[in-house]
C-alpha positions as CSV (number, residue, x, y, z in Angstrom):
1,M,120.9,91.5,151.6
2,P,121.0,94.6,153.8
3,D,123.6,95.7,155.7
4,S,121.4,97.4,158.4
5,V,121.0,94.3,160.4
6,S,123.3,93.9,162.9
7,S,122.2,90.6,164.8
8,P,120.1,88.3,162.8
9,T,119.5,85.1,163.3
10,I,119.1,82.4,161.3
11,T,118.0,78.7,160.5
12,I,120.2,76.2,158.9
13,V,118.6,73.7,157.1
14,R,120.7,70.4,155.9
15,N,119.3,67.7,153.2
16,A,116.6,69.9,152.4
17,G,113.6,68.2,151.4
18,T,114.7,64.9,152.1
19,V,113.9,62.3,154.3
20,N,117.3,63.4,156.1
21,E,116.5,67.0,156.6
22,Y,117.8,68.4,159.9
23,R,117.2,72.1,160.9
24,Q,119.2,74.2,163.5
25,E,117.0,77.3,164.6
26,G,117.6,80.6,166.3
27,I,121.4,80.5,165.2
28,P,123.2,84.2,166.0
29,A,124.8,85.6,163.0
30,Q,126.3,89.0,161.8
31,I,126.6,90.8,158.7
32,I,129.6,92.8,158.5
33,D,130.4,94.6,155.1
34,G,127.5,92.3,153.5
35,A,128.7,89.0,154.5
36,L,127.3,86.7,156.8
37,I,129.3,86.1,159.7
38,I,129.2,83.2,162.1
39,N,131.2,82.8,165.3
40,S,133.4,79.8,165.5
41,S,131.6,77.7,168.2
42,T,128.5,77.6,165.7
43,F,130.6,76.5,162.6
44,K,131.3,73.1,163.3
45,N,127.5,72.7,162.6
46,L,127.6,74.1,159.6
47,N,128.7,72.5,156.2
48,K,129.0,73.6,152.6
49,Y,125.6,73.0,150.7
50,D,123.3,73.7,153.9
51,E,121.0,76.2,153.5
52,I,120.5,79.5,154.9
53,H,117.0,80.7,156.0
54,A,116.3,84.4,157.9
55,N,112.8,86.6,157.9
56,Y,115.6,89.4,156.7
57,L,116.4,87.4,153.4
58,D,114.0,87.5,150.3
59,E,114.5,83.8,149.6
60,P,116.7,81.0,151.3
61,F,120.4,80.8,150.4
62,I,123.2,78.2,150.1
63,V,126.5,77.9,151.6
64,T,128.9,78.0,148.8
65,A,132.2,78.6,150.9
66,I,133.6,79.0,154.3
67,R,136.7,81.0,155.2
68,S,138.0,82.0,158.4
69,R,138.3,85.9,159.1
70,E,140.0,88.1,161.5
71,L,138.1,90.5,163.5
72,P,139.6,93.0,165.9
73,E,140.9,92.3,169.3
74,N,142.2,89.2,167.8
75,Q,138.7,87.4,167.4
76,R,138.5,84.7,165.0
77,T,135.2,83.9,163.2
78,Y,134.3,82.3,159.8
79,E,132.7,84.2,156.6
80,V,130.2,82.2,154.9
81,E,129.9,82.6,151.4
82,I,125.8,82.4,150.2
83,T,124.0,82.4,146.8
84,P,120.5,82.8,146.5
85,L,119.1,79.3,145.9
86,S,117.8,80.2,142.8
87,I,120.5,81.2,141.4
88,Y,122.5,78.2,142.6
89,R,120.2,75.7,141.2
90,T,120.7,77.2,137.5
91,T,124.1,78.3,137.7
92,F,126.3,76.1,140.0
93,I,127.8,73.1,138.0
94,H,128.6,69.6,140.5
95,A,129.7,67.3,137.3
96,I,129.9,67.4,133.5
97,K,129.2,64.4,131.6
98,T,128.8,63.5,127.7
99,A,125.4,62.1,126.4
100,G,125.9,58.0,126.3
101,K,128.8,58.1,128.5
102,K,131.2,58.5,125.8
103,E,134.7,59.2,126.7
104,V,136.4,62.5,126.3
105,P,140.3,62.1,125.6
106,R,142.4,62.9,129.0
107,D,143.9,66.6,129.3
108,T,140.8,67.7,127.4
109,I,141.1,71.7,128.2
110,T,137.3,72.8,129.1
111,E,136.4,76.7,129.6
112,I,132.9,77.5,131.1
113,K,131.1,80.8,130.6
114,L,127.7,82.1,131.7
115,G,125.3,81.5,128.5
116,D,122.9,83.8,127.0
117,F,119.7,82.6,128.6
118,P,119.1,81.8,132.6
119,G,120.4,78.3,133.9
120,T,122.6,78.2,130.6
121,V,126.4,78.0,130.1
122,N,128.7,78.4,126.6
123,I,131.3,75.4,127.1
124,T,134.5,75.5,125.1
125,I,136.2,72.0,124.8
126,Q,139.5,71.3,123.5
127,Y,140.6,67.5,122.9
128,P,144.4,67.0,123.2
129,G,146.1,67.9,119.6
130,Q,142.8,69.7,118.4
131,K,144.1,73.1,117.0
132,K,140.9,75.3,117.4
133,P,138.4,74.3,120.2
134,S,134.9,73.8,120.0
135,T,132.0,75.8,121.9
136,F,128.8,74.2,122.9
137,H,126.3,77.5,123.1
138,N,123.6,77.7,125.5
139,V,124.0,74.4,127.3
140,P,121.1,73.8,130.1
141,I,122.1,72.9,133.5
142,H,120.0,70.4,134.8
143,D,120.5,69.5,138.7
144,H,123.8,71.0,138.4
145,I,124.8,68.5,135.7
146,L,126.0,69.6,132.1
147,E,125.6,67.1,129.4
148,L,127.2,67.8,126.3
149,S,125.9,66.4,123.0
150,V,129.2,65.2,121.9
151,K,129.1,63.0,119.0
152,L,131.1,59.8,118.6
153,V,131.7,58.4,115.3
154,F,132.6,54.6,114.2
155,L,134.7,54.4,111.2
156,C,134.0,51.3,109.7
157,H,136.6,50.0,107.2
158,A,138.7,48.0,105.3
159,K,142.3,47.9,106.6
160,E,143.2,48.2,102.6
161,D,141.6,51.2,103.1
162,K,143.1,52.9,106.8
163,E,145.0,55.7,105.2
164,I,142.2,57.4,104.0
165,V,140.0,56.6,106.8
166,E,142.7,58.1,109.0
167,R,142.8,61.2,107.1
168,I,139.0,61.6,107.3
169,G,139.0,60.7,110.9
170,D,141.8,63.0,111.7
171,D,139.7,65.8,110.0
172,L,136.7,65.2,111.9
173,Y,138.4,65.2,115.1
174,Q,139.8,68.2,114.1
175,D,136.5,69.5,113.8
176,G,135.4,68.7,117.3
177,F,133.9,65.3,116.6
178,L,134.8,61.7,118.8
179,T,135.8,59.4,116.4
180,W,136.6,55.3,117.0
181,F,138.3,52.9,114.8
182,D,140.6,49.9,115.6
183,K,144.1,51.3,114.9
184,K,143.6,54.0,117.1
185,D,141.6,52.8,120.0
186,L,142.3,48.9,120.4
187,L,144.7,48.3,122.7
188,P,147.4,45.1,123.6
189,G,145.0,42.5,125.7
190,D,141.6,44.3,124.3
191,D,139.0,41.8,123.6
192,W,138.6,43.4,120.2
193,E,135.5,41.9,119.0
194,E,133.8,43.2,122.7
195,K,135.1,46.3,122.3
196,I,134.1,47.1,118.4
197,E,130.6,46.0,119.0
198,D,130.3,48.1,122.4
199,A,131.6,51.1,120.3
200,I,129.2,50.7,117.6
201,E,126.4,50.6,120.1
202,R,127.5,53.5,121.7
203,S,128.3,55.7,118.7
204,D,125.7,58.2,117.1
205,Y,127.0,57.7,113.6
206,V,128.4,54.7,111.5
207,L,130.6,55.8,108.7
208,V,131.0,52.9,106.5
209,F,133.9,53.1,103.8
210,L,132.9,51.6,101.0
211,S,135.4,50.4,98.0
212,S,135.7,47.6,95.9
213,R,137.7,46.0,98.6
214,S,135.6,46.4,101.7
215,C,132.6,45.0,99.5
216,S,134.1,42.1,98.3
217,K,136.4,41.3,101.1
218,V,135.5,38.4,103.3
219,G,136.2,38.9,107.1
220,Y,135.4,41.4,110.1
221,V,135.0,44.4,108.2
222,Q,131.6,42.4,106.7
223,R,130.6,41.7,110.4
224,E,131.1,45.0,111.5
225,M,128.5,46.1,108.8
226,K,126.1,43.6,109.7
227,Y,126.1,44.7,113.5
228,A,125.7,48.2,112.5
229,L,122.8,47.4,110.4
230,K,121.4,45.2,113.4
231,Q,122.0,48.5,115.8
232,R,120.4,50.7,113.1
233,D,117.0,48.0,113.6
234,L,117.0,49.1,116.9
235,R,116.7,53.1,116.6
236,P,113.9,55.2,115.6
237,K,112.9,54.6,112.0
238,G,113.9,57.4,109.9
239,H,116.4,58.3,112.5
240,R,120.4,58.7,110.6
241,Y,122.9,56.6,111.8
242,I,124.8,54.6,109.1
243,I,125.9,57.0,106.3
244,P,127.8,55.0,103.6
245,L,130.9,56.7,102.2
246,L,131.8,55.8,99.0
247,I,135.7,55.7,98.4
248,E,135.5,55.1,94.5
249,E,133.3,53.5,92.3
250,C,132.0,49.7,93.4
251,D,128.8,47.8,94.1
252,P,127.8,48.6,97.7
253,P,126.1,46.0,99.4
254,R,122.3,45.4,98.9
255,E,121.8,46.4,102.5
256,F,123.0,49.8,102.4
257,R,121.3,50.6,98.6
258,S,118.1,52.5,100.3
259,I,120.3,54.7,102.6
260,Q,121.7,57.9,100.8
261,W,125.5,57.8,100.2
262,S,127.9,60.3,99.6
263,H,130.9,59.9,97.0
264,L,134.5,61.1,98.4
265,W,135.5,62.3,94.8
266,E,132.3,64.9,94.6
267,D,132.7,68.5,95.2
268,G,131.2,69.8,98.9
269,W,131.0,66.1,100.3
270,Y,133.1,67.0,103.3
271,E,130.8,69.6,104.4
272,K,127.3,67.8,103.8
273,L,128.9,64.9,105.9
274,K,129.5,67.9,108.7
275,L,126.1,68.7,108.7
276,A,124.6,65.2,108.5
277,L,126.9,64.7,111.6
278,G,125.4,67.6,113.2
279,N,122.3,67.0,113.3
280,D,120.3,64.4,115.3
281,S,117.3,63.7,112.6
């Protein structure tokens, strides 16, 4: 924006492109030290996120901040921070959400930096208790909203296997995956059946921990397995969703025999698991 223009007029556009669009034209303004200055009598008609149009601007600008400024002779006016509309649309963020409306733990630390390409950012997040943060590279901004592809993993298991499941769940959490299992996520007074089914529906993956105990046990773990299989049928054919993990040699239920298993006693099983969870296909 050139400093040589001493007394331009501007047009303020509010709710641009909507049925509620409103324009104020011919508003006097000044440019001082490269900043757009609007006098106080006009300030009451200016809001953050209004658009600024003027014939000396290469493109419309948007108001991103308004602050008071002292001028000589004890005059008070207002300095308006404006950003080119094309830059604002691709770099300003109003909200961050997760795909599938997953709940990110409270007190999660988030750091955002510009990405390698226009309209993208790099986001570093660190969950409470996570030793090392996770980074999402070149996340696109759509309509000022960032959507993080955070993965939620449901841990289906028999309570007799909870110790090993908790250890694996903690490892996954440290590696940036959100996990859901009953001991950690069910609270007193919850409708546990509704909560479990909702968690299975929202999860990107269901890890089914198979052992002689879970395969032979009659109880809710069998209902979890059946509900997960039902949800798998609702997803595109070939989509990776259920991942059976064999804790020990056992006879898995027939419904899981067509799905590739992972054996927890084999070398490299955890790295293969992370690879499976990190891909969408």
